[in-house]
N, C-alpha and C positions, 0 to 999 in steps of 0.2 A: 562439716566439724559438729560436734555436739560437745554438752558437758557430761561427765561421770559415763557415759554410756553411749556406746557409738556400734557399727554394726560387726566390730571385732570383738565387742564384748563377748565372752562364754560363761553362760549361766547355768549354776547348779540351783536345785530347788530343795530345800532344807525342808521335810516336811511333804513330799510331792505324793505320796501313796496314800495320803490322805483325801477325802472326798473334795476339800478346797484345793489341795494342792495339784489334784489330779485335773480338776476344771480349770484352774487357770493356768496350769503349765500348757494344757492343749491351746489354750486362746494366746500363749506367750509363742508357742510353734508357729500357730497359723499366722502371727502377725511378723514373722520371719524372725525373730529372736534364736540366737543359739543355744537350747537348751542341750547342753552336755553331760547332765547325770543329775540323780537324785540322791537324798541322803536319808537313811532309815536304818540304823542298827539290826533291827528285826528282820529287815530284808536285803540285807547285803548280797551281790551275787547274783541277784534277779534283775530282767530287764523288764521295762513296762512298754507296753504296745500302746501307741497313738495313732491318728490318723495318718494316712499316705505313707504306711508303713514304717514310720519313724518309731524306733525303738529306743528308749533311753536306760542305761543302765541304773542299778542301784548302787550307793555303797554306804560302807559300814560309819564314814566319819567324814567331815568336811576335808581335813587333811589328805584321806586316801582320794576322795574325789578330785582336788585340787592336783595330786601328783599325778594321777591316772589323765587326767583332762586339760589341764593346765588352766582351768576355770579362774574368773577374775571377779565374778560377781556372785552372791549367794542370795537368792529371796526366800524368806522365810515365812512358812506356812504352819507354824507350830502354835500350841495350845498356850493361851497366858501363863500357865504354871509352869511351862517348859521354856517359856522363849528366853528369860536368863541364860540359862545353860546353854542354848543353842547360839546364841550370840556370842558367850564366851568362847565356845567351840570355834566360831570362825574366826574369832580374833587370833586366839592361840594358834590357828593355821595358817594365819597372815592373809587371810582374805582381803584384799584390798576394798571391796565394798559390799555391806551386809543392807540389803533392803527387808524391813521389819514391818511386814503387813499388817501383825495380829493387832486387834483391838483387845481392850481390858487388861492391858498388862500393869501390873503394880507400879506406882511411881518409883518406889524405892529400887524395885528391881531395874526399871531403866536408868534411874541414876548410878546404880553400881555398875551395869554393864557399859555404860556411857565412860564412866572415869575408867573403868578398866581399859576401854579401847583408845581412850585418849593416853593412859599411861603408856600402852605397848607403842601407838603411835603408827601402825599399818593400816588400819581399817576404818573407812568412813561407813557410817550408820546412817541410814535413813529411814524416820520413823522413828516409834512406833505409831500404830494406828495410822497408817498412810495408805496412800494407792499405789505408791511408787513414782516410778519415773519412766518418760518414753521420748525417744528420741524417732520420731515418727519415719516410717520406712527403712529404719537403722536396726532398732532392738526396742525392746518393750518389757521392763523388769516391774511386775507388780499385776495390777488389776485395771490399769486405765484402758477404756475402750480403744483400739488400736484404728478404728476406721472412720473416726470422728473428725478428723483434720489430716493435714497432709504437712511435707516439710517445708519449711520456710525459715525465717530470719528474726524470730520472735522468740524471747526465752520466757518463761513461764516459771514462777514460783509460787505455790499456794498452800495455807493451811489446811484448806477444805477438799475433801476428795471431788465432792458433787461439783464446787464451782471451779474447778480445774476442767471438769469435762465442759461444763458450760462454756467457758471461756475458750477451750481449745474450739469447740462448736460453732461460736460466735464469729472466730477470727480464722474459720477453715480456709478462706479464701486467699488468705496471706500465707498462713502454716507457721510451725513452729521448729526453732534448733532441738532444742528438750523443754519438756514440761516436767516440773518435779513437784510432787506433793508431799511436802514435808510433815505434812501430820499436825493434829490439832491438841496433843497432850502438853501438859504443862513443861514435862523435860522431852525434848527431842533431839535426835543427834546432830542432823544437818539443820542449820537455822536459815531465815531470811538473807542473812549476811553471808552467810558460806555460797549459797547460789549466787548473789546478785555479785560478787567477787569473781565467781567461774563465768559469769555471763559477760562482765567488763573485761574479762580476759579473753574469751573466745572471739575469733576474727569474723566469725560466721553469723552472730548474734547483734542484731542492729538497734534493737530497742527490748525492753524487759516490761513485762506486766507483773505485779505483785500483789497477791491477794491475801488479805490478813483476816483476823476476826477478833471480835470484843475479849478482853481478858488478857492481863499481863502487859507487857512493855515491849515485846518483840518489834511490834512495829515501829514504836518510837526509837528503838535502837538502831533500828534498819534506816529510818529517816535520817539519822545523825551520820550513820556510814555513807549513804547516798551523797549528802552534801559534801562529805571529805573525799571520796574516793570514786564515786560513779558519773562518767561523762556521758554515757549512753542515756537516751530519753527514757523515763521511766514512768508508767502509768500504774495507779492504784485502785483497790477496792477494798473497801472493810466491811465485812459481813456483821449485821447486828445495829444497823442504825435504828431499828425500829424496835430493839429490846427494851423494854419496861426498865426505867431507872428502879435502882435497889432491888430490884427481882434477881434471884439466883436462879441462872439458865442451867441446862441439862448438859451442857458441853461440859468436859475434863478441863479444855483450857481458859473458859469462858469465865474467868472470875473477875468481877470488876469490883475495884476498891475505891469509893470517892469518885473522883471524875477521870482519875487514871484508868487506863484500860478501856474507856468508852469509844465508841466507833468516832465520836465528834472530836475527842481530843486526838486520835490517833491521824484522822483525816487533818486535823491542824498541822500536827508536825510533820506530816507527809508533805503537805502544801508548802511548808515553809522551807523544805528542802527541794521546792522546784518539782516537786511529783504531783502531776494532773491526776486528781481522785474522782471518781465516777460514784454517783450515788446508787446506781444500781449496775449489775453485771453488764448490761447492755449499753447504758452509758459510757462503761469503761472502754468496751470493746469500741464503740464510736471514736472515743479519744484515741486511742490507737492507731485506727485507721487513719484518722486525720494526720499523726505523727509520721506513719508509715508513706501516707501521700504525699508528705512533705520531703522526705528523706530522698525521694525520687528514684 
């Protein structure tokens, strides 16, 4: 089992015919993902050739692609200026899961398409500015490398793409049910809490790794949620312990005001909720190894 994405997931790619879309569609196919279509109104009716003789049809719209293929996941490789329109199109078509990889989406656009999706109530959005999600050896929607870990019983939710990959690699001998990169922008579709809830409800996830970073209060809110609702063991890591105080960092989500939003404040909140927090990714992985060993 896994959360949000399984071996039965049928994936379309909005922006498949662009250079990023082509490259990552090939990578998704290689890792066993069922990519059943692409969307580009200017190339509708064409097919695109990939390795091993795989041909993927291109549709004029998300609705057409869903009708023809039964797709239930869309991965978006669409330039920032067109991302809002592409997400709204997916929502209007009733796409259950939209994975927005695009970086540099204006925050107002994200706020608008997320509010639109919530009002419609049919589409879960992951991202934007995220690496997507992977259920190893089942399906891979996005840009996460598929060969750095195997299937297992740890769930991973992370704000940082690079740290997602590092944690997957560090715990590769144990493996993951699903790893979700939720993105580091100030506004994102799926939050730490959404993933914690899904992992808590997933019978094949035994323990959870949660990776946050400085800025905002998402990790503090997640800590409150864990305290109330999560019975599975959680280990955490907060990127940014060495960030100089009072200095604006380059990351869109890393806005620290006063003591709230600092790595230390987040660590404190998580530890108060019973989460073991590592000072480095490797220490965090070691904490998870100890927990898994204890689960027998």
